[in-house]
N, C-alpha and C positions, 0 to 999 in steps of 0.2 A: 111635298119634298121632305126627305129625311135629312137631318143635320148630323146625326151620329155623335158619339161621345169619344172622339179620337183626338189625341193631343197633337199639337203642332210638331212636337218632337218626333212623334211616330210618323207623321206625314213626311217630315224632312228626311228621316231615315229611309222611308220607303222610296222617296224621290231619288235619294242618293243611290239606292240599289238599282233603280231603273237607269240612272245616269251612267252606271258602271256596267251596264249590259245585263243586269240580273232580272229576276222575275219577282212579281209582287201579286199576292192574292188580295183583292180589295172588294168592298161591298158596292152594289149598285141598287137602283130602284127595282130591279128584277131579281137577279141572283148574284152570287159572288163571281167576279171576273178574274182573269189571269192577265196581268199587265206586264208589258215590257216596252222598251223603246220601239215604237212602230216604224221609225225611220232607220233603224239599225238592222241590217239583214241578218247578222249573227244572232242578235237578240230575238228576232222573229223566229229564227230557226230553233232557238231554245224553247219557245212556246209550242211549236209543232211537236218537238221531241217530248216535252213534258206531258202533253195531252195524248200523244200517240195518234196525232191527226194527220190525215193525208195532205201532202203539200199541194194537191190540186184543189183544195177547198180554201178559198181566200179567208183572211181574217179582216175584221173591221177595226177601226181605230176610234178612240175617244179623245175629245178636246174639252177644255173647261167652258168654252163659249164659242159662238159661231165665228167671231173675228179671228180667233186663234187658228181656225182652219184655213185661213186665206192662202198661206204659202203652199198648201198641200192639195187643195181641190179647186175646181172651177165650177162655179154655180151660175146657171142662167137665171133670168128673172123669175121664171116659174118655180124653179127649185128653191130659190131664196125665199119666195113667198111661202112655200110649204114649210121650210125650216123655221121661218119667223113664227109660223103658227104652231108648230109641233115640238120645237126644241127650246129648252131642254125637255126631255121626255123619253119614254120607253120605245123609241123609234130609231131604226137604222135607215139612213137615207143613202142610196147607192148613187154616187156622183162621179164625174170625171176626175181623175187624179192628175197631179203634176209629177214632174220628175223627182221631186223630193220624197216621193213614196216609193220604197223599193219594190222591185218585181216580186220578191219573195212573199211579201204581205198579201199580194193580190193574184198569185199564181200567174203572173205575167200579163194579166188583163189590164185594160185601160180605165177601169172604174174601181172605186173603193167604197166600202160601207162606212158612213160617218155617223158617230154618236156624240151627243152632248147629254150625258146622264142627268136625270133629275134626282141627283143624290149628292149632297154637299161634300161628303167624304171623297167620292169619286172625282168630283170636279176640283176639290182642293189638291188631290194627288196629281191630276193632270196639269194643274196650274203650277204646282211646285216642281214638277218634272220639267216643265218648260218645253214640252214636245208632245206630240200625239202618243198615246199609249194604246197597246193592243186592247181590244174590247171583245173578248171571247170568254165563254163560261169556264170557270175553274174546275173542270171535270175531265176525266179520261174520255176520249172520243167514244161515243156510243153509249155512255152511261149517263145517269140522271144529273141534272144541275144541282148545285149546292146552295141552299138557302142559309146555312150556318157554317161556321168554320169546321165543326165536327164532321160535316158531310163532305168536305174536300178530301180527296184521296190522299193518304199519307205520302205517296210517292211525289205528289205535287207540293204538298206542304213542306216536305223536306228540302225541296229545291228553291223555295220562295220565301221572301219576307212576307209575313202575314199581318194584314191590317184587319183587326176584328172590330167590325162595326155593328155587331149584334145580328139578329135575325133579319133577313130580307123578305120582301113580300112574295117572291117567286114569280113564275110566269116568264115570258120571253118578249123581247122587243118585236114589233112589227117591222119587217124589212120591205122597203118600197123603193122602186125606181120611178121617180116622179115623171121624168121625161118620157119613159116608155108607158107609163100608166100601169105598171106591173107590180103586184104585191108578191114578193118571193116567199114571205112567211107571214102568216096571220098571227098576230099577238095582241098586245095591249093597244087600246084606243083604235081598234080596227074599224069600228062603225064610223067614228068621226073621220078617220082617214079616207075611207071609201066615199063618204059623203063629200069631202073636200075635193077628191079627185074627180068625182062626177060633176061638181059645180065649176071646176076650173079647167 
């Protein structure tokens, strides 16, 4: 786990930006993410606009811990066991959403990608914001992900409050639908995840 050297004041300022509908660039245990209030349709739209991302490609959301996700997702026992094993971590778990998650985040679908980052700065931000934040890479759609602030496109940096947590490890989260037993994207911890799915 990374702790980062980011002040409480910076975290509070970033959380205030999220609370007012704005964007924040923040570090995770993979790459830099682009955060906004995942429950605010207008804020979600700003993320799509900043990235130049197609609205039919859902965004994931990050929370500081699994209990914080309770109002926004429904987990069965199988999914909860998986989350207890792999979260926090570089894993996105696709689960059933509740009505507290706007259609805009998930392209009108009934499931949402859930993240609990294994990065103290990311979790501090989500905790201070007191709501799920969008968990999508801070890059222009189709371009490479940013491991450092200098790699974030100027057009995104200019729109966002930037939390510089130093260089991140890189890579991507593994995206898995536990109920369907489907891995949508192979990423970190893939071997352990495949083994868990095979055994459960």
